[in-house]
Each structure stands twice: as C-alpha cells, then as structure tokens.
N, C-alpha and C positions, 0 to 999 in steps of 0.2 A: 504493500500500500504506500510505501515511501515514495515511489516514483509517481504515483497518481497524485499524491498530495503536493509534491514539488511542481508538477505540471500545472496544477490549479493555482498555486502561488505565483508561478511565472505568468499565467494568464492575468492575474490581478495586477501584477507589477507592470507588465508591458501593455496589455490591451485595455485595462481599466484605469491604469495610472494611479493605483492606490498609494497612499502616503506610507512612509516607512513605518510609522507607529502602527498603522492599520495592518500592514503586512506582518509586523512582529506579533501582534495579537492573534491574527489568524494562524500564523505558524505555530505558536504555542498551543492554541486550542486544538488544532488538527494533529499535532504530534501527540498530544494526550489522547486524542481519539484513536490515532493509529496504534499507540501502545495498548489501548484497551482491546482493539481488534486483534492485535498480535497475541495477546493473552488468551483470547478466545479461538486462536488458530484460524482466523479469517484472513486469507491472503488475496482474495479477489472480490471485486465489487458485487458480483452476483450472489455472494454469500451473506450480504447484509440485508436485513429486513427491519420493519418498523419496531418490532419487539426488541431487537438488539440495540437500536439507537435509544429507545426509551430506557432500557436497562443502564446504558452508559450515562444518561442524564441523571438517573436516580443515584447512581454511585458517585457522581460528582457532588450531589447534595450532601453526602455523608463522608466523602473522602475515602470510600472503600476501594477506589481504584488505585490507591497508593499516593495520591496527591492530597492537597489541602481541600477541605470542604468548601464549596463555593456558595456565595450568596445568591439570591434569586436574580439579581441584576447580572452577576457574572455568568450564571447558567444561561440566561437569555442570550448573552453575547456568544457563548460557546455554541448554542443551538443555531444561532444565525450563521456562524462559521461552517458548521456541519451542513446546514441546509444549502448554503451557497455552493459548497463543494459538490454535493450530490446533484444539485440542479445543473451545474456545469458538466459533470460527468455524464448525466443523462442526455444533455443537449449535444454533447460531442459523440454520442453513440457508444460510450464506454460500457453502458449498461442499458437494459431495456426498460427500466423503471426508476423512479425516484422514491426511495423508501423513507426519506426524511420529510417529504412534502406535508404529511398530515400529522407529524409527531408534535405534540404539545409539551411545553416545559412542565416539569412536575409542579403541582400546586404547593405553595408554602404550607407548612404545618400550622394549623390554626392554634395560636397561643391562647391559653385560657386566661381570662382576666384575673388579676390578683385582688382578692377581697380581704378587708380587715376583719378580724374577729369582733364580736359584739363588745368584748372588753376593751379592745383597742379603739373602737369607735367611741365608746364612752369616755375614755381618757382624752381622746382628741377633742371631743365636743366640750369637755370640761376645762380644757386648757386656756381659752381666752378669759381675760378679766371681765368681771361683771360690773366693775366700778368706773370704767372709762368709756368714752364715746366710741373709740376704735375697738375696744374689747367687746362692747355690745354688738357692734357691726360684725366683727369677726365671728362671734358666736352665732348670730343670726344667719350669716352666710353659710357656715358649716352645717348648722342644723337644717337649713333649707336644702342644701345639696344632698344630705343623707336622707331626709324625709321624702324628697321627691324624685331622686335619681336624675335630676336635671344635669345637663352638660354645663361646664363652667361658663361657656359663652352665652348660653341661655340665661344663666343666673345674672350675669352682669348686664344683660340687655333688658332685664325687667324694669318696668316703671312701677311707681307706687300704685298707680291705678290698675295694675294687673292683679293686685291682690284684693280679694273680695271677702268681706265679713271677718276680718281679723278681730278677735276678741281676746281679752286676757284669759289665760287658761292656766291657773296655778297648778303646779305639779305636786302631788302628795310626796313627802319626803320618803315614804316607805316604798314608793314605786321602784321596780327593779331596774329601770333605765331603758335605753333604746332597745327596740326589738320586742318590747312587751306590748300587749294589746292595750288600747286606750280604755280608760275606765269609763263606764257610763255616767251620765249626769248632764246637768244643764250647762249654760255658759254664763252664769251670773257671778263667777269668781268663787264658787263654792268648792272647787277642786275637780270638776269634771268638764268635759266638752263634748259636743255632739260629733266632733271630728269632720265637720262638713265645710271647713274653710277651703276655698278653691283658689288656685293660682292659674292665670292664663299664661302659658309658656309658648314662645315662638321658636320653633325648631328649624331644622334644615329645610331649605326651600320655602321659607316663610310659612310653613304649616303650623297652625296653632292647635294646641291641645289643652284641656283643662285637667289639672292635676290636684288631688287632695293633699292637704298639709296636716300632719299629725300635731298633737297638742304640745309636744316639746318644742317643735319648730314654731308653732303659733305663739307660744309664750316668749321665745327668744326674739321673734320678729316684732311682736307687740312692744316688748321692752326696748328694742332698738328704735322703733318708730316714736316712742314716747320720750326716751331719755338719751338717745344716741344720735339719730339722724338730724333732729332740729339744730343741734350745735354744729354738726358738720356742714349742713346746708347754709348756715349763716356765714360760713367762711368764704363763700363764693364772691363776696365783695359786691361791686356794682353791676355784675353780670346777671343775666337772667338765671333764676334757680333751675337746677337740673331736675328733670322728672324722674331720674333714675332711683331705684330702690336702694341700691348699695352705693354709697358715696365714698370718695377718697378723702384724705385729710384736708384737701383744699376746697371741698364742696362739689367737685365734679363727679361724673360717673366713674365708678371703680373700673379699672381696665382688667382685661383677662390676665395680663402678666402680673398685676398687683394681687389679684385673687389667688393666683398660683403661689405667690410668695406668702400670702396669708396661710395657705394650707401647709406649706413647707415649714413655716415658722412654728406653728402650733403642733405639727407632727413631731418636730424635734423636741419641743417642750414636753410632749406627752411620752417621750422616750420610745417612739415606735421605730423599730429597727429596720423593717422592710421598706423598700422604696415606695414613696407615696406620690402618685401623680394626680393631675387634675381629674382623671377618670376614676380614681380609687373609690371615692364615696359613691359614685354612680354604680360601680361594680358591686360595692358592698350592699347598697340598697337592694339591687336586683337579687343578689344571692340570698340575702337574709329574708326577703319576701318569699322566695321559692322554698327556702328551708322551713319557713313558718306556715307553708301550705297554700300560698297564693297561687291562683291559676296563671298559666303562662300567657294567656291572652290579656289578662289584667296587667301583667308586667310589661308586655309589649306596648299596650296603650299608654302606660305611665311613662315609659322611656322614649316613646315616639319612634319606635322602630317601624319602618315601612313593611318589613316582612317578619313573620314569626320565626323564620329560620335564624335571623340574627339573635333573637332572644333565646333560642334553644341552647346557645353556648353555655348559658348559665345553668342549665339542667345538668351539663357535664360537670360543672364545678361542684354542684351539690352532690352528685353521684360519686365523684371522687372523694369528697369529704366523708360521705357515708362509708365508702369502702375502706378508707384509712382508719376511721373510728372502729369499724367492725374488726379489722385485722388486728388492731391494738387491744381491743377489749374482750373479744370472744375467746374463750379458752381453747376452742377447737377450730379457730380460723386459720391456723397455720399448720 
C-alpha cells in the first residue's frame, strides 16, 4: 500500500498544488492507515471494505492501533484523508469501488452530566451571606438555578416582571433542606406555601416556558427583592433603572460571566471539591427530580429540552447511581 499512498500524495502535490503543511498531515494520516492495513495483512486495495475502515477509525479513538488516541476533530481530519485517497484510487481505476464513501466518523461518547449530591447543594446554597445586598442576590440566584434547572443565560436574562406571585415563604427550621417535598399550607407567612409561584423563562430560540419555583427559592428571591435589589438598583446613578432581576454591584444587569464567578466563589467557600460549572445546578436539579420520582416529560418541560431524548441522559445518571449504591450495599452484589 506504500506505493499507492505515495502516488496519491504526488497527485496532491503536483496536480492539486496542496500546501506543504497539508501534505504533511495527509502523509501522517495515511501512513497510520497503511500501518493498520499492514497489521491486518491487507496488501491490495481490493481487500479493503467499509467495515475495515470503520474499525480503523474506532481504534484511532482509543489509540488501540498503537498511536495516540485522537480527538473527534483529529479523527475527522484522518477520515477526510482516507476518503480523499480512496476517491482518487477509484477514479484512477485502481479499484472498482470506493469503500470509504459512506463511512461515518465514530460518534463521540456521550458524557454524563456531573450532578452534586443533595448535601453539596445544601452547602453551596448556604454559602452566600444573608446580611448583605450581594449575598442576598447570590443566594437568590443559586436557589433559583437549583429550583428551576434554568440555564445560566436564562437566569441573567430574567426581568423582575417575569416572576409572578412571589410571596414570603418562611422555611421551618426543622425542614430537611433541598430535595425535600414542600410542606402544605397557605402563603400568609405561617410556614407553608402552595408552591405555585411561576417564572417565565426565555430559552433557546426565544421559546418561552413557565417554570414553578419551590419555596426555598421563593423565600430567597423575596428576601432579595425586599432587602437586596433596591440598594443595588439605586447605584445605577442617573441612568434608567435596569428591569433585570439579578443586578450587579453597579445596578446593571448581572452578566453571564459574573454569574459564573458567583457560582465558583461560593462552591469554593462550600468546600466542594469536584469541578462546578454553570450547568452543574441544572444537572443537579434534573437528576434529583428523577431520583425523587418525577416523570421524564415533566423534567423535559422544566428544562426546555426540544426532545425527550436529551432529557433521557439523566435517567442514565440515576441508573448508574443506583447500580453503584447496590454494588456497595448489597451483601451478594459482588
């Protein structure tokens, strides 16, 4: 196969005028391909089929061919090199068919979202100060993200008018914390809430959805609106006040980057060791809902997923958690 590869590279250099860097990349890709074929004792083009090429690409993704494992972008480049070579060889009559024509690059492994435990969420939500304007804002923001599963961009895009029927909802000190069901009761400050506070969230493609807010988040947002946001809004100076719900220290709308910093700061204060990203509370909300028995369609609606297929990844998370717990706890699991 070495002669066939060199002939194709010569075609690229002389007839196609390919740049030196391009030729170098194609040479490296095709030499790796040639080494794979040699290992399989393939010495002629007629012995190559789609299955063989697909196997080569799969081994590139893991490094099982003896080289380094490649990223999706690098594998796409190698596939382009192999396709180009086979298209040339078929066009020149070196083979009667093009086995690479319909070969697709291996799909990347779907990474499971990382969710915090309920204890970690509790520590995170308790980290902001309850005595400062920014602390109240941060607590309201984090409680909102966990309660609704909203994306960080959706949260910072909220206006005050997007929140309906916020009422004070004192939390009983004996309550177990996030993840526990809301206690029944009225909304007169006696310790319960009907749990029917609604937020209008604008998601991808400007699609709007109505999302319920639990009573912990209700209380945090109400506290922020009463004793946090007014002071921040006053710092805007002579400019028109911002309609945004979450404000920065100068009275303008909180940016996505600043909200990310809020999350990182309080995650560190809560001594959470795993990496915490802007999507962490969204993942945690979905995972804990499913673990608590919520239907997948409800979670799909809350998160604003266009397809339930996207939501189903969280069922894998809860299934893996169940399997791990079973293997650890059951005396005859291993």
